[in-house]
N, C-alpha and C positions, 0 to 999 in steps of 0.2 A: 504493500501500498504507500510505506515513501518514495518509493520508486517512482509508483505513478504520479501520487504529487510533487515529486520533485522534476518530473520531465514537466507538465502542467507550468510547473514553475517558470522552469527555463525548455523554452523553445529549439531551443540551438543545441542540446540534446538528442537531438529525437523526438520530441513528443509536444505540446499542447494542440489546443486548437487551433494555431494554423496552421501548422503540419496534418493535424487530421483535415481542415479546410481543405491544401493545398490535391491531399490524396482523392478526395473528392471530386475536384475538379477535373485532376489528371482521367481519371475515371470514369466519367462524364464526358471529357473531351476522346476520348481511344473508343467509346460505343458510338460517340456522333460520327469520329471520323469513320468507323467500321460501317456506321450507315450510310454515308458519303457513298464508300464504296459499294455497300453493296446498290445501291439503288445508280449508280453508274455503269454496272459492269449488267444489271437486267436494259437499263438504259440502250446501251451498245446491240447487246444482244438482238434490246426490238427494230430496231436499225437494219440491221445485219440482216434480218428475219426482210421487212420493208425492202429493201436493194435486192436482196434475191427475189422476191416475186415479182417485183420494177423488170430485174432482167429477165425474166422467163418469160412475162409478155412479150417483151420486147425486142426479146426472141421470136415467138409467133407470129408479130404483125409483119417482122421485120421476111418470115417464109412464108406468109400469105402473101406478099405482095408479088413478091419475085414469083410466086406460084400464078398469081393473075396475072404480072402484066407480062410476068416470060415464065410461060408454062414447058416451052422448048427446050431452057437455061436451068431446069429446077436442081439437076443432078448435078449438072457443072457448079453450080453456088455451093452443094451440099459438101461438093468434093473441097470447094476453095475454102469454106468455114469449117472442115474440117482438119485441112492441112495445115490452114493458119495457126487453131489451136493447139498444132501439136509442135508446131516451132514454136508458140509462146509459151506450151509445157504449162511451166509449176503454176505460171499467175491464173491458170487457168483448173486447176486440180480441186480435188474437195477434200484432198488429206486425203483418201483412201485408192489416189492413186487413178479415178475415173472421171474423165472429164465432166462439166457443170451441162 
């Protein structure tokens, strides 16, 4: 009990209300930083999903345009796109080695 009272009277020795307050503030700040990190990760993940969906929509639109405007050239278009994606390689891989 005497040690506790002594620490309360002398915050420089590792105790006291100020020391306890600093610990509480540090804990709350750490929790807040973690909350921000989690929210940022969710936001980035959602943005990636939106971009992937938009990319798929663009692919479908481009394919439709080629089929409509130049139906005889569609096979050549498909070969050109595949060759281009192969040359660009890792930029268009999903992580499992498959093209997007």
